[in-house]
VOGU-3710 file (C-alpha; in Angstrom, 3 decimals, decimal comma):
1> msdlsgktti> -120,499/-167,212/-62,051  -116,719/-167,316/-62,361  -116,378/-171,120/-62,217  -118,366/-172,992/-64,860  -117,325/-176,456/-63,701  -120,384/-178,467/-62,765  -122,683/-175,854/-64,311  -125,047/-176,491/-67,220  -125,304/-174,208/-70,232  -127,945/-174,578/-72,935
11> vvgasrglgh> -126,783/-173,216/-76,297  -129,587/-172,881/-78,832  -128,303/-172,924/-82,411  -125,157/-174,887/-81,590  -124,594/-176,683/-84,879  -123,054/-173,889/-86,941  -121,591/-170,395/-87,074  -121,268/-168,338/-83,924  -123,515/-170,748/-82,010  -121,100/-173,608/-82,636
21> giatafaeag> -118,197/-171,489/-81,428  -120,163/-170,531/-78,315  -121,040/-174,145/-77,490  -117,419/-175,188/-77,970  -116,133/-172,410/-75,711  -118,479/-173,337/-72,859  -117,516/-177,005/-73,145  -113,839/-176,102/-73,052  -114,499/-173,908/-69,989  -115,788/-176,964/-68,117
31> srvvavsrta> -119,534/-176,458/-68,395  -121,892/-179,245/-69,360  -123,324/-178,030/-72,663  -126,764/-178,943/-73,935  -126,331/-178,270/-77,657  -129,745/-177,576/-79,177  -130,003/-177,579/-82,965  -131,966/-178,958/-85,884  -128,929/-180,912/-87,090  -126,100/-182,588/-85,214
41> apiadpagnt> -122,568/-181,187/-85,314  -119,445/-182,334/-83,416  -118,255/-179,995/-80,663  -114,736/-179,984/-79,244  -115,289/-181,354/-75,741  -112,342/-183,169/-74,144  -114,352/-183,966/-71,007  -117,319/-185,391/-72,897  -119,791/-183,033/-71,234  -121,799/-182,113/-74,332
51> vpeladaggp> -125,360/-183,379/-74,668  -126,875/-183,022/-78,177  -130,565/-182,158/-78,419  -132,059/-182,256/-81,910  -135,103/-180,005/-81,790  -136,876/-177,063/-83,376  -135,991/-174,347/-80,864  -139,049/-172,338/-81,903  -141,487/-175,107/-81,077  -144,024/-174,022/-78,432
61> tvagslldry> -143,075/-176,745/-75,931  -139,343/-177,181/-76,609  -138,043/-174,388/-74,361  -140,137/-175,403/-71,348  -139,300/-179,068/-71,769  -135,540/-178,546/-71,992  -135,404/-176,000/-69,174  -137,338/-178,379/-66,923  -135,123/-181,316/-67,857  -131,691/-179,699/-67,539
71> rpeavvlaag> -132,207/-176,780/-65,095  -129,348/-174,747/-66,604  -127,443/-171,937/-64,974  -126,922/-170,255/-68,361  -128,846/-170,114/-71,629  -127,475/-168,663/-74,868  -129,926/-168,175/-77,744  -127,965/-168,060/-80,995  -130,390/-169,705/-83,427  -132,084/-167,959/-86,310
81> asphmrplqh> -133,061/-168,077/-89,964  -131,014/-166,816/-92,898  -132,861/-163,877/-94,489  -133,663/-163,605/-98,179  -131,049/-161,085/-99,420  -133,012/-158,885/-101,825  -134,168/-155,223/-101,934  -137,570/-154,463/-100,432  -139,442/-154,534/-103,722  -138,158/-158,029/-104,474
91> qtwetfsvnw> -139,365/-159,446/-101,154  -142,663/-161,177/-100,560  -144,353/-160,964/-97,173  -143,282/-164,562/-96,560  -139,601/-163,836/-97,223  -139,760/-160,454/-95,463  -141,158/-161,947/-92,257  -139,045/-165,110/-91,994  -136,921/-163,767/-89,118  -140,019/-162,641/-87,224
101> qtdvriafhw> -141,401/-166,158/-87,529  -138,119/-167,774/-86,462  -135,717/-165,545/-84,525  -138,335/-163,573/-82,594  -140,407/-166,691/-81,974  -137,398/-168,489/-80,479  -136,527/-165,564/-78,216  -140,146/-165,178/-77,102  -140,607/-168,824/-76,128  -137,278/-169,144/-74,309
111> lrealltplr> -137,465/-165,828/-72,442  -141,043/-166,552/-71,416  -140,153/-169,996/-70,108  -137,052/-168,689/-68,301  -139,374/-166,394/-66,323  -142,143/-168,950/-65,799  -139,965/-171,904/-64,760  -138,205/-169,839/-63,324  -134,493/-170,396/-63,797  -132,580/-170,771/-60,559
121> pgsrvivvss> -131,181/-167,662/-58,803  -127,985/-166,363/-60,360  -128,813/-167,702/-63,821  -127,851/-165,882/-67,015  -129,713/-165,633/-70,312  -128,008/-164,194/-73,400  -129,891/-163,454/-76,600  -127,650/-163,198/-79,664  -129,294/-160,518/-81,799  -127,405/-158,634/-84,554
131> gaaiagspls> -125,629/-155,364/-85,209  -128,348/-154,833/-87,820  -130,655/-154,008/-84,902  -128,756/-150,702/-84,695  -127,580/-150,043/-88,244  -130,484/-151,492/-90,214  -130,224/-153,942/-93,102  -132,025/-152,817/-96,286  -131,312/-156,011/-98,218  -132,633/-158,494/-95,666
141> ggyagakatq> -136,344/-157,777/-95,410  -137,570/-157,734/-91,819  -134,291/-159,037/-90,383  -133,136/-155,805/-88,711  -136,554/-155,179/-87,155  -136,732/-158,745/-85,879  -133,295/-158,441/-84,324  -134,240/-155,122/-82,713  -137,320/-156,800/-81,264  -135,132/-159,539/-79,810
151> rfitgyaqde> -133,181/-156,825/-78,036  -136,358/-155,132/-76,811  -137,929/-158,287/-75,389  -134,667/-159,223/-73,673  -134,988/-155,920/-71,829  -138,631/-156,642/-71,086  -137,635/-159,998/-69,593  -135,047/-158,321/-67,362  -137,661/-155,859/-66,119  -140,135/-158,645/-65,375
161> akraglditf> -137,444/-160,607/-63,519  -136,749/-157,594/-61,304  -140,449/-157,046/-60,665  -140,843/-160,668/-59,597  -137,714/-160,653/-57,430  -135,999/-163,234/-59,630  -132,211/-163,203/-59,563  -131,839/-163,793/-63,317  -129,696/-161,635/-65,607  -130,795/-161,111/-69,216
171> savlpritpv> -128,512/-159,539/-71,843  -128,658/-158,973/-75,603  -125,473/-159,315/-77,647  -125,357/-157,775/-81,131  -122,647/-159,318/-83,334  -121,277/-157,377/-86,277  -121,552/-158,973/-89,719  -118,873/-161,599/-90,343  -118,177/-163,661/-93,471  -117,271/-166,741/-91,453
181> telgrsaara> -120,972/-167,542/-91,059  -123,345/-168,553/-93,829  -125,568/-165,560/-93,133  -122,615/-163,172/-93,041  -121,155/-164,451/-96,302  -124,403/-163,979/-98,201  -124,923/-160,529/-96,677  -121,379/-159,374/-97,450  -121,724/-160,596/-101,028  -125,042/-158,800/-101,500
191> yaardgrsee> -123,954/-155,488/-99,959  -120,640/-155,478/-101,795  -122,470/-155,958/-105,103  -124,957/-153,223/-104,175  -122,050/-150,821/-103,510  -120,133/-151,858/-106,640  -117,207/-153,142/-104,586  -115,491/-156,470/-104,052  -116,287/-158,480/-100,955  -112,743/-157,904/-99,728
201> eylkqmgpll> -113,141/-154,131/-100,029  -116,494/-154,222/-98,300  -115,259/-156,327/-95,388  -112,076/-154,320/-94,912  -114,121/-151,369/-93,661  -115,619/-153,586/-90,939  -112,375/-153,839/-88,989  -111,080/-156,988/-87,234  -112,932/-160,144/-88,241  -115,407/-161,640/-85,760
211> tpeiagsamv> -114,901/-165,414/-85,556  -116,846/-168,168/-83,768  -113,902/-168,522/-81,381  -114,015/-164,829/-80,453  -117,785/-165,045/-79,996  -117,409/-168,100/-77,769  -114,774/-166,470/-75,575  -116,912/-163,338/-75,272  -119,993/-165,294/-74,141  -117,999/-167,224/-71,545
221> elvrteaaav> -116,523/-163,948/-70,317  -119,987/-162,398/-70,065  -121,429/-165,319/-68,090  -118,461/-165,170/-65,733  -118,925/-161,427/-65,114  -120,496/-160,390/-61,825  -124,221/-159,812/-62,384  -124,073/-156,245/-61,074  -121,559/-155,342/-63,787  -123,514/-156,858/-66,697
231> apgylltgtg> -125,033/-154,384/-69,167  -128,422/-154,864/-70,878  -126,795/-154,869/-74,313  -123,427/-155,309/-76,020  -121,989/-154,894/-79,492  -119,751/-157,839/-80,414  -116,919/-157,277/-82,907  -113,610/-158,898/-83,701  -112,136/-157,063/-80,710  -114,706/-158,414/-78,262
241> lkklp> -117,672/-156,986/-76,349  -118,536/-153,312/-76,039  -121,330/-152,086/-73,778  -124,173/-150,339/-75,562  -125,704/-147,151/-74,119
//
């Protein structure tokens, strides 16, 4: 899908952080962007192709309704809840499970509807998970497990698409922690304090900073990649995408 002009991309979680950068990048690449979020946020769009949709992306009918209405060629799921940053013993079940109730729920509904609709041949679906799905995250309750499950069910969706003969490509992208997002700032602060270091010292070990602009460029690049060359999963850092084994 090298040319995005005239194509429609739904970006879920488009109002802030990496999701906002992703929505902006697709708009700048010429795609019509359906920006799904709970709150409105302006997106740089010289051509005026952005359509805001205020909705709870985890609602049981939202995914099906929006996929039916817009018939997108690409869907990027970047929405999720901010975890409660505390050690395990200071979590409650409600705080521990917040990302299961939000992030996993969103991925489940949208992946399910992408298969049931189904999306048109050649379509792409990208689930933005987290690097915590690999490394763990002991201060964020069930966050790492929820993000790993997002990666798993993205793979399940790809397998089901192949079994049904659907020409749809599903990929999971795992961004590394970045302080430019609200979630990343709170996580960096908590882990730095846990290690007895400053935030600057903690972040320095992470390498080049991942920004919303880098994330946006990476997602556009991935959607433009020939389907046969797309991997099931990628790590996303400040230097771009890296295929996961």
